[in-house]
C-alpha positions in Angstrom: -54.8 -0.9 -52.2 -53.3 1.5 -49.5 -49.4 1.4 -49.0 -48.2 2.6 -46.1 -45.3 4.5 -44.9 -42.6 3.6 -42.2 -41.5 6.2 -40.2 -37.5 5.4 -39.1 -34.5 6.0 -40.3 -33.2 3.3 -43.5 -31.6 0.0 -42.5 -28.0 1.0 -43.6 -25.0 -1.1 -43.2 -23.7 0.9 -40.5 -26.7 0.9 -38.7 -26.4 -3.1 -38.6 -23.3 -3.0 -37.9 -23.5 -0.8 -34.7 -26.3 -3.4 -33.4 -24.2 -6.9 -34.4 -21.5 -4.7 -32.2 -23.8 -3.5 -29.4 -24.9 -6.9 -29.0 -21.7 -8.5 -28.7 -21.0 -6.3 -25.9 -24.2 -7.0 -23.8 -23.2 -10.4 -24.9 -19.6 -10.3 -23.6 -20.9 -8.3 -20.4 -23.2 -10.8 -19.2 -20.5 -13.5 -19.5 -17.8 -11.7 -17.4 -20.5 -11.5 -15.2 -21.1 -14.8 -14.8 -17.7 -15.7 -14.6 -16.8 -13.1 -12.1 -20.5 -14.6 -10.1 -18.0 -17.2 -8.3 -15.5 -15.2 -6.9 -17.7 -12.5 -5.7 -19.5 -14.1 -4.0 -16.2 -16.3 -2.1 -15.0 -12.1 -1.8 -18.0 -11.6 0.2 -17.6 -14.7 1.9 -14.0 -13.9 3.0 -15.1 -9.9 4.2 -18.0 -11.5 6.5 -15.8 -14.0 8.0 -12.9 -11.5 8.4 -15.2 -8.4 9.9 -16.5 -11.2 12.4 -13.3 -12.2 13.5 -11.5 -10.1 17.0 -8.0 -9.7 15.2 -9.8 -7.4 12.5 -12.1 -6.3 14.5 -9.5 -5.6 17.8 -7.7 -4.0 15.0 -9.3 -1.9 13.6 -10.3 -0.2 16.9 -6.7 0.0 18.0 -5.9 1.7 15.1 -8.6 4.3 15.1 -7.6 5.3 18.6 -3.5 5.1 18.3 -3.6 8.1 15.3 -6.2 9.7 17.6 -3.0 9.5 19.9 -0.9 10.6 17.4 -2.5 13.7 16.9 -2.6 14.2 20.3 0.4 14.2 21.0 1.8 15.9 18.0 -0.6 18.4 17.9 1.4 21.6 18.8 5.2 20.6 17.4 4.7 17.8 14.5 4.5 19.4 10.7 2.0 18.4 8.6 4.1 15.7 6.4 5.8 14.3 10.2 2.3 14.2 11.2 1.2 12.1 8.2 4.6 10.0 8.6 3.7 9.6 12.5 0.3 8.3 11.2 1.6 5.5 8.9 4.6 4.4 10.7 2.1 1.5 12.9 1.6 0.6 9.5 4.9 0.4 7.9 7.1 -0.7 10.8 5.0 -2.2 14.2 2.5 -3.4 15.7 0.2 -3.2 12.3 2.8 -4.7 10.5 2.6 -7.8 12.0 -1.3 -7.4 11.6 -1.3 -7.7 7.8 1.7 -10.6 8.1 -1.0 -13.1 10.7 -4.4 -12.3 7.8 -1.1 -13.1 5.1 -0.2 -16.2 6.5 -3.7 -17.6 8.0 -5.7 -17.3 4.5 -4.6 -20.8 3.4 -4.6 -22.7 6.4 -4.9 -26.9 6.5 -8.7 -26.5 7.5 -9.7 -24.4 4.7 -7.5 -26.3 2.5 -10.2 -28.9 3.1 -13.4 -26.7 2.8 -11.5 -25.5 -0.6 -10.6 -28.7 -2.2 -14.5 -30.0 -1.5 -15.5 -26.7 -2.9 -13.7 -27.0 -5.6 -14.5 -30.7 -6.8 -18.3 -29.9 -6.0 -19.2 -26.7 -7.8 -17.7 -24.3 -10.5 -15.2 -22.5 -8.3 -11.6 -22.7 -9.9 -7.9 -22.4 -7.8 -7.7 -19.6 -9.2 -10.8 -18.0 -7.9 -10.2 -19.6 -4.6 -6.9 -17.7 -3.9 -8.0 -14.5 -5.3 -10.4 -14.1 -3.7 -8.5 -14.7 -0.3 -6.2 -12.8 -1.5 -9.1 -10.2 -2.7 -11.2 -9.7 0.5 -7.5 -9.3 2.9 -6.7 -6.4 0.6 -10.2 -5.4 1.3 -9.7 -5.6 4.7 -6.0 -4.1 5.4 -6.6 -1.2 3.1 -9.9 0.1 4.8 -8.4 -0.5 8.0 -5.7 2.5 6.5 -8.3 4.3 5.5 -10.3 4.3 7.9 -7.3 5.0 10.8 -5.6 7.5 8.5 -7.2 9.6 6.1 -10.0 10.9 8.8 -6.9 12.1 11.4 -4.8 13.5 8.0 -7.8 15.4 7.3 -8.4 17.0 10.3 -4.6 17.6 11.6 -4.4 19.8 7.8 -7.4 21.6 8.0 -7.3 22.5 11.8 -5.4 25.7 12.8 -2.1 24.0 14.4 0.2 26.3 16.0 2.8 24.5 14.2 5.5 26.4 11.5 4.1 26.6 7.9 5.7 23.3 6.0 2.4 22.4 3.6 1.6 19.1 2.2 1.1 19.1 -1.7 -1.9 17.4 -3.7 0.2 15.2 -5.6 2.6 14.1 -2.6 -0.3 13.2 -0.4 -1.7 11.0 -3.4 1.9 9.2 -4.4 3.2 9.4 -0.6 -0.5 7.2 0.7 -0.8 5.1 -2.1 3.5 3.8 -1.9 1.9 3.0 1.8 -0.9 1.2 0.1 1.2 -1.0 -2.0 3.8 -1.5 0.8 0.7 -2.8 2.6 -0.3 -5.3 -0.4 3.3 -6.2 -1.0 3.6 -7.2 3.2 0.3 -9.1 2.7 1.2 -10.6 0.2 4.9 -12.3 1.0 2.3 -13.5 4.1 -0.1 -15.0 1.4 3.1 -17.1 -0.1 4.7 -17.9 3.1 1.0 -19.6 4.0 0.7 -21.2 1.1 4.0 -23.0 1.3 4.1 -24.0 4.7 0.2 -24.8 5.9 0.9 -23.1 9.3 0.0 -20.1 9.8 2.0 -19.1 13.1 5.1 -21.1 11.3 4.7 -18.4 8.3 4.6 -16.1 10.9 7.9 -16.5 12.8 9.6 -17.5 9.8 8.5 -14.0 7.4 9.5 -11.5 11.0 12.4 -13.8 11.9 14.0 -13.6 7.5 12.6 -10.0 6.8 13.1 -7.8 10.2 17.1 -8.2 10.0 16.8 -8.2 6.0 14.9 -4.8 6.7 17.2 -3.3 8.9 20.6 -4.2 7.0 18.3 -2.1 3.7 17.0 0.7 6.0 21.2 1.1 7.1 21.6 2.3 2.7 18.7 4.3 2.9 16.9 2.2 0.4 13.2 3.1 0.0 12.8 1.2 -3.3 12.9 -2.1 -0.7 12.5 -1.2 2.7 9.5 -0.1 4.6 11.5 1.7 7.5 13.6 3.6 5.1 9.9 4.6 2.8 8.8 5.7 6.4 11.6 8.5 6.4 11.4 9.1 3.1 7.4 10.1 3.6 7.8 13.8 4.4 10.0 14.6 1.4 7.7 12.8 -0.6 4.7 14.8 1.0 6.1 18.3 0.0 6.9 17.1 -4.0 4.6 18.7 -6.5 4.2 17.7 -9.8 5.8 20.0 -11.9 9.5 21.3 -10.4 8.7 25.5 -9.5 12.0 25.6 -8.4 13.8 27.8 -11.5 17.6 27.2 -12.6 18.4 30.0 -10.9 17.3 29.4 -7.7 19.7 28.2 -4.6 18.0 24.4 -3.2 18.0 25.4 0.5 19.1 21.5 0.7 22.2 22.5 -1.7 22.7 25.1 1.2 22.7 23.0 3.7 25.7 20.4 2.2 28.0 23.2 1.7 27.3 25.1 4.7 28.1 21.8 6.1 31.4 21.0 4.4 32.5 25.4 5.5 31.9 24.1 8.8 33.9 20.7 8.2 36.7 22.9 6.2 37.1 25.0 8.9 36.9 22.6 12.0 40.4 20.9 9.6 41.7 24.2 9.2 41.3 25.7 12.9 43.0 22.5 14.9 39.4 22.3 16.9 38.6 19.1 17.8 35.1 17.5 16.2 32.2 18.6 17.7 30.1 15.3 18.7 27.2 15.2 15.9 23.8 15.1 17.0 21.6 12.0 15.8 18.7 13.1 13.8 15.1 12.9 14.7 13.4 9.6 12.7 12.0 11.7 10.0 14.8 14.5 9.8 16.6 12.8 6.6 15.9 14.7 3.8 19.1 15.0 2.6 19.5 11.9 2.2 15.9 11.4 0.2 16.0 14.9 -1.6 16.2 12.1 -5.2 13.6 10.0 -4.5 11.4 9.0 -7.6 7.5 8.0 -5.8 7.3 6.3 -9.4 10.3 3.8 -9.0 9.1 3.0 -5.4 5.4 2.0 -6.6 6.8 0.0 -9.1 9.4 -1.5 -6.7 6.4 -2.3 -4.5 4.1 -3.3 -7.0 6.1 -6.1 -8.8 6.6 -7.9 -5.2 2.3 -8.3 -5.4 2.6 -9.7 -8.7 5.7 -12.0 -7.8 4.5 -13.7 -4.8 1.0 -14.2 -6.0 2.4 -15.8 -8.8 4.2 -17.8 -6.7 1.2 -18.4 -4.5 -1.0 -20.0 -7.4 1.8 -22.1 -8.5 2.2 -24.1 -5.2 -1.3 -24.4 -4.7 -1.7 -25.5 -8.3 1.4 -28.3 -8.0 1.0 -29.0 -4.7 -2.1 -28.6 -2.1 -5.0 -29.3 -4.8 
C-alpha cells in the first residue's frame, strides 16, 4: 500500500474561519444585490422616462447655451471666482431653480400613484423602494444637467489665458463650492418632492413652493444667511472659491479685508470731523460682498443643506405611507 502525500497548506482553524467569512461576505453581497434589484430597475425606468421628456431635453440644451453665453459675455472682465459664481447663478436663483422644483413636484402625481399602487400590490416593490427610486432618478438627472452645463465651461475659463487680473480659484474651494451647490439643488428637489406628495398636484405644489419660498429667501438674503438662502450662498461663492484647505497667512500678516474695514472707518471719521456731507455710496454688485462673507464656513453650509434633504424625504415617506397607499 502506497501513501500519497497531499501538497498544500494544512487545514488550520484560521484558514477555516477565513473561508467561512468569505462565504458569508459573498452571500451577504448577493442578498444585498438581490434586494437592490427592484430599486435599480425602477431608477433605470425613471431615468429613461425623464430623458425622453421634452422638459429635461430642453432644460439640458438651454443650460448649455446659457453657460456658453455667460462665458462669452464675461470672458474679458470677470475673474475666475466670479465667473464660476455666475455659471451657477441660474441653478440657485433663476430660472433653473424653477425647473428643479417642477421635477420634484411631478415625481408623485395622481396618475403615477395609481400605477405605483398596482405595482406595489402585484410585485415585490415596497413604498420606500418606489419613493427612493423616484427621488434618486430625479437627483441623478438634476446633477447630470448641472455637471454637463457648468464643469466644461468652468474648465475652459480656468485653463484659458484670459485678459483679467489674477484671482485664482483653489481646488479645495472649487470642490467645496460646487459641492454645496449640488446639495442646494438636492434640497430644492426634496422640497418640491415633499410638496408633490402632500398636495398630489404638481402645479399646485409648484405655485405653493414659489409663493412661499421666494419671499422667505428674500428675507434670509437681507441678513446674509448663506446657510439657509441659496441667493446668499451664490453671493458668497466667490469667497468660498478662494478658500484654501489651510490658512496660508501668518499671524503677523495683515488681512486685506481688515485693511479695507479700517479704511472705511477712517474715512467716516474724517468726514464727520470735517463736517462734510455724507457721500452717496454706490451699491456693490451682486458678487461684491466679500466683507460680509469673509467668515463663512463651508462645512456648516454643507450641513445646513444636507439636513433638509433627509428631513424632506423622511416626511415624504411618512406621508406616502399613512395616506396614499
